[in-house]
N, CA, C, O and the ligand as a Tripos MOL2 file, in Angstrom:
@<TRIPOS>MOLECULE
protein
  301   299    76     0     0
PROTEIN
NO_CHARGES

@<TRIPOS>ATOM
      1 N           0.8390   -1.2050    0.0000 N.3       1 MET1
      2 CA          0.0000    0.0000    0.0000 C.3       1 MET1
      3 C           0.8700    1.2480    0.0000 C.2       1 MET1
      4 O           1.9170    1.2930    0.6460 O.2       1 MET1
      5 N           0.4280    2.2390   -0.7190 N.am      2 LYS2
      6 CA          1.2030    3.4690   -0.8400 C.3       2 LYS2
      7 C           1.1010    4.3220    0.4280 C.2       2 LYS2
      8 O           0.0280    4.4740    1.0110 O.2       2 LYS2
      9 N           2.2340    4.8660    0.8310 N.am      3 THR3
     10 CA          2.2270    5.7440    1.9900 C.3       3 THR3
     11 C           1.7780    7.1380    1.5690 C.2       3 THR3
     12 O           2.2480    7.6800    0.5690 O.2       3 THR3
     13 N           0.8840    7.6970    2.3290 N.am      4 ARG4
     14 CA          0.4090    9.0520    2.0640 C.3       4 ARG4
     15 C           1.0830    9.9890    3.0550 C.2       4 ARG4
     16 O           1.1350    9.7180    4.2540 O.2       4 ARG4
     17 N           1.5960   11.0910    2.5310 N.am      5 MET5
     18 CA          2.2770   12.0270    3.4110 C.3       5 MET5
     19 C           2.0320   13.4530    2.9570 C.2       5 MET5
     20 O           2.0790   13.7600    1.7660 O.2       5 MET5
     21 N           1.7750   14.3060    3.9120 N.am      6 VAL6
     22 CA          1.6440   15.7280    3.6000 C.3       6 VAL6
     23 C           2.2370   16.5320    4.7540 C.2       6 VAL6
     24 O           1.9960   16.2350    5.9230 O.2       6 VAL6
     25 N           3.0050   17.5380    4.4100 N.am      7 LYS7
     26 CA          3.6250   18.3990    5.4110 C.3       7 LYS7
     27 C           2.9790   19.7770    5.3470 C.2       7 LYS7
     28 O           2.4260   20.1740    4.3210 O.2       7 LYS7
     29 N           3.0610   20.4890    6.4510 N.am      8 CYS8
     30 CA          2.5270   21.8500    6.4440 C.3       8 CYS8
     31 C           3.2280   22.6880    5.3780 C.2       8 CYS8
     32 O           2.5980   23.5020    4.7020 O.2       8 CYS8
     33 N           4.5370   22.4810    5.2340 N.am      9 SER9
     34 CA          5.2800   23.2670    4.2400 C.3       9 SER9
     35 C           4.8330   22.9240    2.8170 C.2       9 SER9
     36 O           4.9970   23.7350    1.9050 O.2       9 SER9
     37 N           4.2710   21.7350    2.6230 N.am     10 ASP10
     38 CA          3.7890   21.3410    1.3010 C.3      10 ASP10
     39 C           2.5790   22.1460    0.8720 C.2      10 ASP10
     40 O           2.3390   22.3460   -0.3190 O.2      10 ASP10
     41 N           1.8270   22.6020    1.8450 N.am     11 VAL11
     42 CA          0.5970   23.3270    1.5060 C.3      11 VAL11
     43 C           0.7250   24.8210    1.7870 C.2      11 VAL11
     44 O          -0.2670   25.5510    1.7910 O.2      11 VAL11
     45 N           1.9650   25.2670    2.0220 N.am     12 GLY12
     46 CA          2.1890   26.7050    2.1300 C.3      12 GLY12
     47 C           2.2640   27.2490    3.5400 C.2      12 GLY12
     48 O           2.3320   28.4630    3.7350 O.2      12 GLY12
     49 N           2.2530   26.3590    4.5370 N.am     13 ILE13
     50 CA          2.4420   26.8090    5.9130 C.3      13 ILE13
     51 C           3.9110   26.5750    6.2610 C.2      13 ILE13
     52 O           4.3080   25.4780    6.6530 O.2      13 ILE13
     53 N           4.6960   27.6220    6.1090 N.am     14 ASN14
     54 CA          6.1440   27.4380    6.1630 C.3      14 ASN14
     55 C           6.7540   27.5200    7.5580 C.2      14 ASN14
     56 O           7.9140   27.1560    7.7530 O.2      14 ASN14
     57 N           5.9920   27.9870    8.5070 N.am     15 ASN15
     58 CA          6.5570   28.1100    9.8550 C.3      15 ASN15
     59 C           6.2250   26.9050   10.7300 C.2      15 ASN15
     60 O           6.2680   26.9930   11.9580 O.2      15 ASN15
     61 N           5.8990   25.7980   10.1070 N.am     16 CYS16
     62 CA          5.5120   24.6040   10.8570 C.3      16 CYS16
     63 C           6.1520   23.3790   10.2060 C.2      16 CYS16
     64 O           6.1980   23.2640    8.9810 O.2      16 CYS16
     65 N           6.6440   22.4690   11.0450 N.am     17 THR17
     66 CA          7.3230   21.2860   10.5190 C.3      17 THR17
     67 C           6.4580   20.0290   10.6430 C.2      17 THR17
     68 O           6.9470   18.9060   10.5160 O.2      17 THR17
     69 N           5.1830   20.2400   10.8910 N.am     18 HIS18
     70 CA          4.2860   19.1080   11.0920 C.3      18 HIS18
     71 C           4.1860   18.2230    9.8420 C.2      18 HIS18
     72 O           4.0680   18.7120    8.7190 O.2      18 HIS18
     73 N           4.2380   16.9230   10.0740 N.am     19 ILE19
     74 CA          4.0740   15.9600    8.9840 C.3      19 ILE19
     75 C           2.9520   15.0000    9.3480 C.2      19 ILE19
     76 O           2.9180   14.4550   10.4510 O.2      19 ILE19
     77 N           2.0560   14.8040    8.4290 N.am     20 GLU20
     78 CA          0.9990   13.8170    8.6310 C.3      20 GLU20
     79 C           1.2930   12.6440    7.7140 C.2      20 GLU20
     80 O           1.5160   12.8130    6.5150 O.2      20 GLU20
     81 N           1.2900   11.4610    8.2920 N.am     21 LEU21
     82 CA          1.7360   10.2880    7.5620 C.3      21 LEU21
     83 C           0.7950    9.1150    7.8220 C.2      21 LEU21
     84 O           0.3440    8.9120    8.9490 O.2      21 LEU21
     85 N           0.5060    8.3550    6.7850 N.am     22 GLY22
     86 CA         -0.3380    7.1850    6.9860 C.3      22 GLY22
     87 C          -0.5980    6.4560    5.6840 C.2      22 GLY22
     88 O          -0.0950    6.8360    4.6270 O.2      22 GLY22
     89 N          -1.3950    5.4000    5.7790 N.am     23 TYR23
     90 CA         -1.6900    4.6140    4.5810 C.3      23 TYR23
     91 C          -3.0570    4.9400    4.0110 C.2      23 TYR23
     92 O          -3.3230    4.7240    2.8290 O.2      23 TYR23
     93 N          -3.9080    5.4580    4.8620 N.am     24 ASP24
     94 CA         -5.2690    5.7490    4.4180 C.3      24 ASP24
     95 C          -5.4230    7.2200    4.0780 C.2      24 ASP24
     96 O          -5.2770    8.0910    4.9360 O.2      24 ASP24
     97 N          -5.7180    7.4820    2.8250 N.am     25 LEU25
     98 CA         -5.8080    8.8600    2.3320 C.3      25 LEU25
     99 C          -6.8170    9.6930    3.1300 C.2      25 LEU25
    100 O          -6.5240   10.8190    3.5330 O.2      25 LEU25
    101 N          -7.9920    9.1330    3.3510 N.am     26 ASP26
    102 CA         -9.0250    9.8590    4.0870 C.3      26 ASP26
    103 C          -8.5640   10.2130    5.4940 C.2      26 ASP26
    104 O          -8.8030   11.3120    5.9930 O.2      26 ASP26
    105 N          -7.9010    9.2530    6.1110 N.am     27 GLU27
    106 CA         -7.4210    9.4240    7.4680 C.3      27 GLU27
    107 C          -6.3690   10.5330    7.5390 C.2      27 GLU27
    108 O          -6.4400   11.4190    8.3900 O.2      27 GLU27
    109 N          -5.3960   10.4680    6.6320 N.am     28 VAL28
    110 CA         -4.3210   11.4540    6.6030 C.3      28 VAL28
    111 C          -4.8890   12.8490    6.3220 C.2      28 VAL28
    112 O          -4.4950   13.8310    6.9510 O.2      28 VAL28
    113 N          -5.8090   12.9140    5.3790 N.am     29 GLU29
    114 CA         -6.4310   14.1900    5.0200 C.3      29 GLU29
    115 C          -7.1810   14.7680    6.2180 C.2      29 GLU29
    116 O          -7.0590   15.9530    6.5290 O.2      29 GLU29
    117 N          -7.9440   13.9290    6.8740 N.am     30 LYS30
    118 CA         -8.7430   14.3670    8.0160 C.3      30 LYS30
    119 C          -7.8460   14.8600    9.1530 C.2      30 LYS30
    120 O          -8.1110   15.8920    9.7680 O.2      30 LYS30
    121 N          -6.7810   14.1040    9.4170 N.am     31 LYS31
    122 CA         -5.8770   14.4720   10.5030 C.3      31 LYS31
    123 C          -5.1480   15.7760   10.1870 C.2      31 LYS31
    124 O          -4.9140   16.6060   11.0660 O.2      31 LYS31
    125 N          -4.7960   15.9340    8.9090 N.am     32 MET32
    126 CA         -4.1090   17.1510    8.5000 C.3      32 MET32
    127 C          -5.0320   18.3600    8.6440 C.2      32 MET32
    128 O          -4.6150   19.4070    9.1380 O.2      32 MET32
    129 N          -6.2670   18.2150    8.2170 N.am     33 LEU33
    130 CA         -7.2160   19.3260    8.3250 C.3      33 LEU33
    131 C          -7.4770   19.6570    9.7920 C.2      33 LEU33
    132 O          -7.6370   20.8220   10.1570 O.2      33 LEU33
    133 N          -7.5190   18.6260   10.6250 N.am     34 THR34
    134 CA         -7.7000   18.8520   12.0560 C.3      34 THR34
    135 C          -6.5000   19.5950   12.6280 C.2      34 THR34
    136 O          -6.6500   20.5040   13.4440 O.2      34 THR34
    137 N          -5.3080   19.1990   12.1920 N.am     35 HIS35
    138 CA         -4.0920   19.8900   12.6380 C.3      35 HIS35
    139 C          -4.1400   21.3650   12.2430 C.2      35 HIS35
    140 O          -3.8470   22.2430   13.0550 O.2      35 HIS35
    141 N          -4.5080   21.6280   11.0040 N.am     36 ILE36
    142 CA         -4.5680   23.0160   10.5260 C.3      36 ILE36
    143 C          -5.5990   23.7980   11.3240 C.2      36 ILE36
    144 O          -5.3640   24.9410   11.7160 O.2      36 ILE36
    145 N          -6.7490   23.1640   11.5580 N.am     37 GLU37
    146 CA         -7.8180   23.8720   12.2640 C.3      37 GLU37
    147 C          -7.4950   24.1400   13.7240 C.2      37 GLU37
    148 O          -7.9670   25.1230   14.2950 O.2      37 GLU37
    149 N          -6.6850   23.2640   14.3400 N.am     38 THR38
    150 CA         -6.3640   23.4770   15.7520 C.3      38 THR38
    151 C          -5.0640   24.2470   15.9300 C.2      38 THR38
    152 O          -5.0040   25.1970   16.7110 O.2      38 THR38
    153 N          -4.0170   23.8390   15.2060 N.am     39 GLU39
    154 CA         -2.7030   24.4670   15.3800 C.3      39 GLU39
    155 C          -2.5500   25.7650   14.5960 C.2      39 GLU39
    156 O          -1.7340   26.6170   14.9480 O.2      39 GLU39
    157 N          -3.3140   25.9090   13.5630 N.am     40 HIS40
    158 CA         -3.1690   27.1090   12.7290 C.3      40 HIS40
    159 C          -4.4610   27.9210   12.6650 C.2      40 HIS40
    160 O          -4.8220   28.5000   11.6410 O.2      40 HIS40
    161 N          -5.1260   27.9320   13.7980 N.am     41 LYS41
    162 CA         -6.3620   28.6850   13.9400 C.3      41 LYS41
    163 C          -6.1560   30.1550   13.5720 C.2      41 LYS41
    164 O          -6.9640   30.7600   12.8680 O.2      41 LYS41
    165 N          -5.0470   30.7080   14.0700 N.am     42 ASP42
    166 CA         -4.7450   32.1270   13.8100 C.3      42 ASP42
    167 C          -4.5980   32.3840   12.3210 C.2      42 ASP42
    168 O          -5.0850   33.3780   11.7820 O.2      42 ASP42
    169 N          -3.8990   31.4430   11.6680 N.am     43 LEU43
    170 CA         -3.6770   31.5630   10.2310 C.3      43 LEU43
    171 C          -5.0140   31.5540    9.4800 C.2      43 LEU43
    172 O          -5.2510   32.3750    8.5940 O.2      43 LEU43
    173 N          -5.8670   30.6190    9.8520 N.am     44 LEU44
    174 CA         -7.1760   30.5270    9.2030 C.3      44 LEU44
    175 C          -8.0030   31.7730    9.4830 C.2      44 LEU44
    176 O          -8.7740   32.2290    8.6380 O.2      44 LEU44
    177 N          -7.8290   32.3170   10.6920 N.am     45 GLY45
    178 CA         -8.5660   33.5120   11.0740 C.3      45 GLY45
    179 C          -8.2170   34.7100   10.2170 C.2      45 GLY45
    180 O          -9.0450   35.5910    9.9840 O.2      45 GLY45
    181 N          -6.9750   34.7300    9.7480 N.am     46 ASP46
    182 CA         -6.5170   35.8370    8.9070 C.3      46 ASP46
    183 C          -6.9010   35.6480    7.4460 C.2      46 ASP46
    184 O          -6.7440   36.5560    6.6300 O.2      46 ASP46
    185 N          -7.3990   34.4770    7.1290 N.am     47 MET47
    186 CA         -7.6960   34.1570    5.7350 C.3      47 MET47
    187 C          -9.1460   34.4430    5.3880 C.2      47 MET47
    188 O         -10.0340   34.3860    6.2390 O.2      47 MET47
    189 N          -9.3600   34.7500    4.1300 N.am     48 SER48
    190 CA        -10.7350   34.8490    3.6500 C.3      48 SER48
    191 C         -11.2550   33.4280    3.4650 C.2      48 SER48
    192 O         -10.4850   32.4670    3.4560 O.2      48 SER48
    193 N         -12.5520   33.3120    3.3210 N.am     49 GLU49
    194 CA        -13.1470   31.9970    3.1620 C.3      49 GLU49
    195 C         -12.5650   31.2850    1.9380 C.2      49 GLU49
    196 O         -12.3570   30.0720    1.9280 O.2      49 GLU49
    197 N         -12.3160   32.0900    0.9200 N.am     50 GLN50
    198 CA        -11.7760   31.5530   -0.3280 C.3      50 GLN50
    199 C         -10.3570   31.0170   -0.1370 C.2      50 GLN50
    200 O         -10.0150   29.9440   -0.6340 O.2      50 GLN50
    201 N          -9.5400   31.7810    0.5910 N.am     51 GLU51
    202 CA         -8.1610   31.3550    0.8460 C.3      51 GLU51
    203 C          -8.1330   30.0960    1.7010 C.2      51 GLU51
    204 O          -7.3200   29.1970    1.4890 O.2      51 GLU51
    205 N          -9.0330   30.0530    2.6610 N.am     52 GLU52
    206 CA         -9.1170   28.8920    3.5400 C.3      52 GLU52
    207 C          -9.4910   27.6540    2.7300 C.2      52 GLU52
    208 O          -8.9280   26.5750    2.9130 O.2      52 GLU52
    209 N         -10.4440   27.8370    1.8420 N.am     53 HIS53
    210 CA        -10.8580   26.7340    0.9830 C.3      53 HIS53
    211 C          -9.6940   26.2730    0.0990 C.2      53 HIS53
    212 O          -9.4800   25.0770   -0.1000 O.2      53 HIS53
    213 N          -8.9450   27.2570   -0.4270 N.am     54 ALA54
    214 CA         -7.8160   26.9380   -1.3010 C.3      54 ALA54
    215 C          -6.7520   26.1530   -0.5400 C.2      54 ALA54
    216 O          -6.1540   25.2170   -1.0710 O.2      54 ALA54
    217 N          -6.5290   26.5440    0.6970 N.am     55 LEU55
    218 CA         -5.5410   25.8470    1.5300 C.3      55 LEU55
    219 C          -5.9610   24.3980    1.7540 C.2      55 LEU55
    220 O          -5.1570   23.4780    1.5970 O.2      55 LEU55
    221 N          -7.2170   24.2050    2.1200 N.am     56 LYS56
    222 CA         -7.7070   22.8500    2.3610 C.3      56 LYS56
    223 C          -7.7160   22.0310    1.0730 C.2      56 LYS56
    224 O          -7.4790   20.8230    1.0710 O.2      56 LYS56
    225 N          -7.9960   22.7260   -0.0020 N.am     57 HIS57
    226 CA         -7.9950   22.0460   -1.2940 C.3      57 HIS57
    227 C          -6.5760   21.5820   -1.6480 C.2      57 HIS57
    228 O          -6.3900   20.5260   -2.2530 O.2      57 HIS57
    229 N          -5.5690   22.3970   -1.2560 N.am     58 ARG58
    230 CA         -4.1740   22.0210   -1.5240 C.3      58 ARG58
    231 C          -3.8090   20.7320   -0.8050 C.2      58 ARG58
    232 O          -3.0470   19.9150   -1.3220 O.2      58 ARG58
    233 N          -4.3630   20.5550    0.4030 N.am     59 VAL59
    234 CA         -4.1040   19.3180    1.1500 C.3      59 VAL59
    235 C          -4.6280   18.1270    0.3480 C.2      59 VAL59
    236 O          -3.9240   17.1370    0.1510 O.2      59 VAL59
    237 N          -5.8710   18.2410   -0.1090 N.am     60 SER60
    238 CA         -6.4760   17.1600   -0.8820 C.3      60 SER60
    239 C          -5.7180   16.9110   -2.1740 C.2      60 SER60
    240 O          -5.4600   15.7690   -2.5550 O.2      60 SER60
    241 N          -5.3680   18.0040   -2.8390 N.am     61 THR61
    242 CA         -4.6600   17.8800   -4.1130 C.3      61 THR61
    243 C          -3.2930   17.2620   -3.9020 C.2      61 THR61
    244 O          -2.8520   16.4110   -4.6740 O.2      61 THR61
    245 N          -2.6220   17.7100   -2.8320 N.am     62 PHE62
    246 CA         -1.2970   17.1780   -2.5640 C.3      62 PHE62
    247 C          -1.3470   15.6810   -2.2960 C.2      62 PHE62
    248 O          -0.4380   14.9420   -2.6730 O.2      62 PHE62
    249 N          -2.3960   15.2510   -1.6520 N.am     63 LEU63
    250 CA         -2.5320   13.8330   -1.3370 C.3      63 LEU63
    251 C          -2.9660   13.0210   -2.5520 C.2      63 LEU63
    252 O          -3.0860   11.7980   -2.4940 O.2      63 LEU63
    253 N          -3.1960   13.7300   -3.6500 N.am     64 GLY64
    254 CA         -3.4620   13.0110   -4.8890 C.3      64 GLY64
    255 C          -4.9120   12.8440   -5.2620 C.2      64 GLY64
    256 O          -5.2520   12.0090   -6.1010 O.2      64 GLY64
    257 N          -5.7660   13.6270   -4.6480 N.am     65 ARG65
    258 CA         -7.1890   13.4810   -4.9420 C.3      65 ARG65
    259 C          -7.5440   13.9320   -6.3570 C.2      65 ARG65
    260 O          -8.3910   13.3270   -7.0150 O.2      65 ARG65
    261 N          -6.8980   14.9870   -6.8140 N.am     66 SER66
    262 CA         -7.2540   15.5150   -8.1300 C.3      66 SER66
    263 C          -6.4250   14.8610   -9.2280 C.2      66 SER66
    264 O          -5.9610   15.5210  -10.1580 O.2      66 SER66
    265 N          -6.2510   13.5710   -9.1020 N.am     67 CYS67
    266 CA         -5.4140   12.8510  -10.0450 C.3      67 CYS67
    267 C          -6.2230   12.3670  -11.2290 C.2      67 CYS67
    268 O          -5.7140   11.6520  -12.0920 O.2      67 CYS67
    269 N          -7.4900   12.7610  -11.2670 N.am     68 GLY68
    270 CA         -8.3370   12.3010  -12.3440 C.3      68 GLY68
    271 C          -9.3160   11.2330  -11.8900 C.2      68 GLY68
    272 O         -10.0760   10.6850  -12.6880 O.2      68 GLY68
    273 N          -9.2860   10.9470  -10.5990 N.am     69 CYS69
    274 CA        -10.2010    9.9400  -10.0830 C.3      69 CYS69
    275 C         -11.6090   10.5040   -9.9540 C.2      69 CYS69
    276 O         -12.5730    9.7750   -9.7220 O.2      69 CYS69
    277 N         -11.7050   11.8430  -10.1130 N.am     70 GLY70
    278 CA        -13.0120   12.4620  -10.1060 C.3      70 GLY70
    279 C         -13.5800   12.7270   -8.7300 C.2      70 GLY70
    280 O         -14.7350   13.1240   -8.5840 O.2      70 GLY70
    281 N         -12.7540   12.5030   -7.7210 N.am     71 HIS71
    282 CA        -13.2380   12.6990   -6.3580 C.3      71 HIS71
    283 C         -13.4530   14.1660   -6.0460 C.2      71 HIS71
    284 O         -14.3900   14.5380   -5.3400 O.2      71 HIS71
    285 N         -12.5730   14.9900   -6.5820 N.am     72 LEU72
    286 CA        -12.6840   16.4360   -6.3890 C.3      72 LEU72
    287 C         -12.5900   17.1160   -7.7390 C.2      72 LEU72
    288 O         -11.8660   16.6670   -8.6270 O.2      72 LEU72
    289 N         -13.3150   18.1810   -7.8790 N.am     73 GLU73
    290 CA        -13.1990   18.9460   -9.1160 C.3      73 GLU73
    291 C         -11.8470   19.6380   -9.1540 C.2      73 GLU73
    292 O         -11.3020   20.0190   -8.1180 O.2      73 GLU73
    293 N         -11.3220   19.7940  -10.3370 N.am     74 MET74
    294 CA        -10.0630   20.5380  -10.4750 C.3      74 MET74
    295 C         -10.3300   22.0090  -10.1860 C.2      74 MET74
    296 O         -11.4060   22.5220  -10.4920 O.2      74 MET74
    297 N          -9.3330   22.6980   -9.5870 N.am     75 PRO75
    298 CA         -9.5390   24.1010   -9.2660 C.3      75 PRO75
    299 C          -9.7090   24.9770  -10.5190 C.2      75 PRO75
    300 O          -9.8920   26.1890  -10.4050 O.2      75 PRO75
    301 ZN          1.2100   22.8020   11.0190 Zn       76 ZN76
@<TRIPOS>BOND
     1     1     2 1
     2     2     3 1
     3     3     4 2
     4     3     5 am
     5     5     6 1
     6     6     7 1
     7     7     8 2
     8     7     9 am
     9     9    10 1
    10    10    11 1
    11    11    12 2
    12    11    13 am
    13    13    14 1
    14    14    15 1
    15    15    16 2
    16    15    17 am
    17    17    18 1
    18    18    19 1
    19    19    20 2
    20    19    21 am
    21    21    22 1
    22    22    23 1
    23    23    24 2
    24    23    25 am
    25    25    26 1
    26    26    27 1
    27    27    28 2
    28    27    29 am
    29    29    30 1
    30    30    31 1
    31    31    32 2
    32    31    33 am
    33    33    34 1
    34    34    35 1
    35    35    36 2
    36    35    37 am
    37    37    38 1
    38    38    39 1
    39    39    40 2
    40    39    41 am
    41    41    42 1
    42    42    43 1
    43    43    44 2
    44    43    45 am
    45    45    46 1
    46    46    47 1
    47    47    48 2
    48    47    49 am
    49    49    50 1
    50    50    51 1
    51    51    52 2
    52    51    53 am
    53    53    54 1
    54    54    55 1
    55    55    56 2
    56    55    57 am
    57    57    58 1
    58    58    59 1
    59    59    60 2
    60    59    61 am
    61    61    62 1
    62    62    63 1
    63    63    64 2
    64    63    65 am
    65    65    66 1
    66    66    67 1
    67    67    68 2
    68    67    69 am
    69    69    70 1
    70    70    71 1
    71    71    72 2
    72    71    73 am
    73    73    74 1
    74    74    75 1
    75    75    76 2
    76    75    77 am
    77    77    78 1
    78    78    79 1
    79    79    80 2
    80    79    81 am
    81    81    82 1
    82    82    83 1
    83    83    84 2
    84    83    85 am
    85    85    86 1
    86    86    87 1
    87    87    88 2
    88    87    89 am
    89    89    90 1
    90    90    91 1
    91    91    92 2
    92    91    93 am
    93    93    94 1
    94    94    95 1
    95    95    96 2
    96    95    97 am
    97    97    98 1
    98    98    99 1
    99    99   100 2
   100    99   101 am
   101   101   102 1
   102   102   103 1
   103   103   104 2
   104   103   105 am
   105   105   106 1
   106   106   107 1
   107   107   108 2
   108   107   109 am
   109   109   110 1
   110   110   111 1
   111   111   112 2
   112   111   113 am
   113   113   114 1
   114   114   115 1
   115   115   116 2
   116   115   117 am
   117   117   118 1
   118   118   119 1
   119   119   120 2
   120   119   121 am
   121   121   122 1
   122   122   123 1
   123   123   124 2
   124   123   125 am
   125   125   126 1
   126   126   127 1
   127   127   128 2
   128   127   129 am
   129   129   130 1
   130   130   131 1
   131   131   132 2
   132   131   133 am
   133   133   134 1
   134   134   135 1
   135   135   136 2
   136   135   137 am
   137   137   138 1
   138   138   139 1
   139   139   140 2
   140   139   141 am
   141   141   142 1
   142   142   143 1
   143   143   144 2
   144   143   145 am
   145   145   146 1
   146   146   147 1
   147   147   148 2
   148   147   149 am
   149   149   150 1
   150   150   151 1
   151   151   152 2
   152   151   153 am
   153   153   154 1
   154   154   155 1
   155   155   156 2
   156   155   157 am
   157   157   158 1
   158   158   159 1
   159   159   160 2
   160   159   161 am
   161   161   162 1
   162   162   163 1
   163   163   164 2
   164   163   165 am
   165   165   166 1
   166   166   167 1
   167   167   168 2
   168   167   169 am
   169   169   170 1
   170   170   171 1
   171   171   172 2
   172   171   173 am
   173   173   174 1
   174   174   175 1
   175   175   176 2
   176   175   177 am
   177   177   178 1
   178   178   179 1
   179   179   180 2
   180   179   181 am
   181   181   182 1
   182   182   183 1
   183   183   184 2
   184   183   185 am
   185   185   186 1
   186   186   187 1
   187   187   188 2
   188   187   189 am
   189   189   190 1
   190   190   191 1
   191   191   192 2
   192   191   193 am
   193   193   194 1
   194   194   195 1
   195   195   196 2
   196   195   197 am
   197   197   198 1
   198   198   199 1
   199   199   200 2
   200   199   201 am
   201   201   202 1
   202   202   203 1
   203   203   204 2
   204   203   205 am
   205   205   206 1
   206   206   207 1
   207   207   208 2
   208   207   209 am
   209   209   210 1
   210   210   211 1
   211   211   212 2
   212   211   213 am
   213   213   214 1
   214   214   215 1
   215   215   216 2
   216   215   217 am
   217   217   218 1
   218   218   219 1
   219   219   220 2
   220   219   221 am
   221   221   222 1
   222   222   223 1
   223   223   224 2
   224   223   225 am
   225   225   226 1
   226   226   227 1
   227   227   228 2
   228   227   229 am
   229   229   230 1
   230   230   231 1
   231   231   232 2
   232   231   233 am
   233   233   234 1
   234   234   235 1
   235   235   236 2
   236   235   237 am
   237   237   238 1
   238   238   239 1
   239   239   240 2
   240   239   241 am
   241   241   242 1
   242   242   243 1
   243   243   244 2
   244   243   245 am
   245   245   246 1
   246   246   247 1
   247   247   248 2
   248   247   249 am
   249   249   250 1
   250   250   251 1
   251   251   252 2
   252   251   253 am
   253   253   254 1
   254   254   255 1
   255   255   256 2
   256   255   257 am
   257   257   258 1
   258   258   259 1
   259   259   260 2
   260   259   261 am
   261   261   262 1
   262   262   263 1
   263   263   264 2
   264   263   265 am
   265   265   266 1
   266   266   267 1
   267   267   268 2
   268   267   269 am
   269   269   270 1
   270   270   271 1
   271   271   272 2
   272   271   273 am
   273   273   274 1
   274   274   275 1
   275   275   276 2
   276   275   277 am
   277   277   278 1
   278   278   279 1
   279   279   280 2
   280   279   281 am
   281   281   282 1
   282   282   283 1
   283   283   284 2
   284   283   285 am
   285   285   286 1
   286   286   287 1
   287   287   288 2
   288   287   289 am
   289   289   290 1
   290   290   291 1
   291   291   292 2
   292   291   293 am
   293   293   294 1
   294   294   295 1
   295   295   296 2
   296   295   297 am
   297   297   298 1
   298   298   299 1
   299   299   300 2
@<TRIPOS>SUBSTRUCTURE
     1 MET1         2 RESIDUE 1 A MET
     2 LYS2         6 RESIDUE 1 A LYS
     3 THR3        10 RESIDUE 1 A THR
     4 ARG4        14 RESIDUE 1 A ARG
     5 MET5        18 RESIDUE 1 A MET
     6 VAL6        22 RESIDUE 1 A VAL
     7 LYS7        26 RESIDUE 1 A LYS
     8 CYS8        30 RESIDUE 1 A CYS
     9 SER9        34 RESIDUE 1 A SER
    10 ASP10       38 RESIDUE 1 A ASP
    11 VAL11       42 RESIDUE 1 A VAL
    12 GLY12       46 RESIDUE 1 A GLY
    13 ILE13       50 RESIDUE 1 A ILE
    14 ASN14       54 RESIDUE 1 A ASN
    15 ASN15       58 RESIDUE 1 A ASN
    16 CYS16       62 RESIDUE 1 A CYS
    17 THR17       66 RESIDUE 1 A THR
    18 HIS18       70 RESIDUE 1 A HIS
    19 ILE19       74 RESIDUE 1 A ILE
    20 GLU20       78 RESIDUE 1 A GLU
    21 LEU21       82 RESIDUE 1 A LEU
    22 GLY22       86 RESIDUE 1 A GLY
    23 TYR23       90 RESIDUE 1 A TYR
    24 ASP24       94 RESIDUE 1 A ASP
    25 LEU25       98 RESIDUE 1 A LEU
    26 ASP26      102 RESIDUE 1 A ASP
    27 GLU27      106 RESIDUE 1 A GLU
    28 VAL28      110 RESIDUE 1 A VAL
    29 GLU29      114 RESIDUE 1 A GLU
    30 LYS30      118 RESIDUE 1 A LYS
    31 LYS31      122 RESIDUE 1 A LYS
    32 MET32      126 RESIDUE 1 A MET
    33 LEU33      130 RESIDUE 1 A LEU
    34 THR34      134 RESIDUE 1 A THR
    35 HIS35      138 RESIDUE 1 A HIS
    36 ILE36      142 RESIDUE 1 A ILE
    37 GLU37      146 RESIDUE 1 A GLU
    38 THR38      150 RESIDUE 1 A THR
    39 GLU39      154 RESIDUE 1 A GLU
    40 HIS40      158 RESIDUE 1 A HIS
    41 LYS41      162 RESIDUE 1 A LYS
    42 ASP42      166 RESIDUE 1 A ASP
    43 LEU43      170 RESIDUE 1 A LEU
    44 LEU44      174 RESIDUE 1 A LEU
    45 GLY45      178 RESIDUE 1 A GLY
    46 ASP46      182 RESIDUE 1 A ASP
    47 MET47      186 RESIDUE 1 A MET
    48 SER48      190 RESIDUE 1 A SER
    49 GLU49      194 RESIDUE 1 A GLU
    50 GLN50      198 RESIDUE 1 A GLN
    51 GLU51      202 RESIDUE 1 A GLU
    52 GLU52      206 RESIDUE 1 A GLU
    53 HIS53      210 RESIDUE 1 A HIS
    54 ALA54      214 RESIDUE 1 A ALA
    55 LEU55      218 RESIDUE 1 A LEU
    56 LYS56      222 RESIDUE 1 A LYS
    57 HIS57      226 RESIDUE 1 A HIS
    58 ARG58      230 RESIDUE 1 A ARG
    59 VAL59      234 RESIDUE 1 A VAL
    60 SER60      238 RESIDUE 1 A SER
    61 THR61      242 RESIDUE 1 A THR
    62 PHE62      246 RESIDUE 1 A PHE
    63 LEU63      250 RESIDUE 1 A LEU
    64 GLY64      254 RESIDUE 1 A GLY
    65 ARG65      258 RESIDUE 1 A ARG
    66 SER66      262 RESIDUE 1 A SER
    67 CYS67      266 RESIDUE 1 A CYS
    68 GLY68      270 RESIDUE 1 A GLY
    69 CYS69      274 RESIDUE 1 A CYS
    70 GLY70      278 RESIDUE 1 A GLY
    71 HIS71      282 RESIDUE 1 A HIS
    72 LEU72      286 RESIDUE 1 A LEU
    73 GLU73      290 RESIDUE 1 A GLU
    74 MET74      294 RESIDUE 1 A MET
    75 PRO75      298 RESIDUE 1 A PRO
    76 ZN76       301 GROUP 0 **** ****
């Protein structure tokens, strides 16, 4: 099974070294979004709804969701 990994720096949060790692895409995505929502609350607070959506979308895209599987629409 392929290992799924996403780092905060991968999605544009450069002041954090957090890495989310696992085998289940949904699990890794969920944990990463939870990390962003709890650890980067301030960052999200400074963002517009659109920017916040783009950030979360980057997590999904980075994990390979927009690979053509049709799970998410392309931006
Ligand atoms: Zn982080």
